[in-house]
N, C-alpha and C positions, 0 to 999 in steps of 0.2 A: 209237499204234504203227501203222506201215504194215502193210497186209495181207501175210501171209507170201508169197503168190504174187508180189507186187510187188517183193519183196526176193530173189527166186530166179532163178537162171540155169540153163539146160540146157547140159550139155557133152557133145558127141558126139566120138567118136574116141579115147576112153579105151582104152589098150591092154589087151586082155582076156586073162586067164589067165597073165600074166607074173609077177605077184606075188600074195601073199595079198590078199584084198579090203580088209582093214583097213589094210595098208601102202599100197595104192593110194589109199585114202581120205585117209590122212595126207599123201601126196604132193600130192593135189589141194588139200587145205586149205592147205598151205604155199604152193603156186603162187598161189592166189587171195588170200593174205594179203600177198604181196610188193608193195611200192610200184612196182617196175619193171614189174609186170603190171597196174598201175592198181587193185590190189586193196585190201582192207580187212578188218576183223574179220569172220570167218566164224562164223555162229551154228550152222550145221549143214551137213553134207555127207552125201548119200545115194548110196552105191555098194556093191554093184551094184544095178541097178534091173531092172524087167521087160524092158527093152530092152538088148540086148548092147552094151557099149561106151558106155553113156550114164550120166551122173551128174547129180545136182542139187546145187547149192550155194546156200545161203541166207545172205545177209549180214545183219549187225545193222542196217545203214543202207541205205535205198533208193538213196541217191546213189551208192553203190559199184557198183550194177548198171549205171548209166549210164556210169560211168568205165571199168568192165571192158569194156563193149560198144564203147566208143570205141577201144580198143586194137585195132589192125589184125589182128595175128597172135598167137595164143597158142601157145607151144611148151612142151609138158610135158617138163621136163628134171629129172633127179635122178640122183645117183650110183648108185642102185639100178636104174636103167634103162639099157639098152644103147645108147641114143641119145636122140634127141628125137622127140616125137610131136606133129604139128600137131593142135590142137583146134578144133572149131567151137563157138563160144559164142553162144547165142541167149537171148532173153528167154523166161521161163517163161510159158506160156499154158495156162490151165486147160482151155480148149476142146480144144486139140490133145491134151493129156494124156488127157482123157476119151475122145477119139476113138481114140487109140492103145490105151488100155486096152480099149475096146469091141472093137477088132479082134483084140486078143490073146485076150481072154476069150471073146468070142462071134464066132468066125470066120464070115464071110459064106458 
């Protein structure tokens, strides 16, 4: 089984405070499972995180990460949202996350 971090993406630009966190998590899962978004089976979605407007999505297959990253623009759309929201999708990097956590927990 591929390491979890290799199957995880970071999503920035998640609209914050519009819906309950569990509803927003469901919307993210649906978005990243759709074939039109180059998605696939989602193992886990983490929202909210320590960083406002950021979520983590882990797929069952590592190949889905590559597919999702190849899609140029991700627009979060759902009937429960008042419009669409552009998302920035990047590969998960443990070093970056550790650094962000370090800055949040232990400010310089």
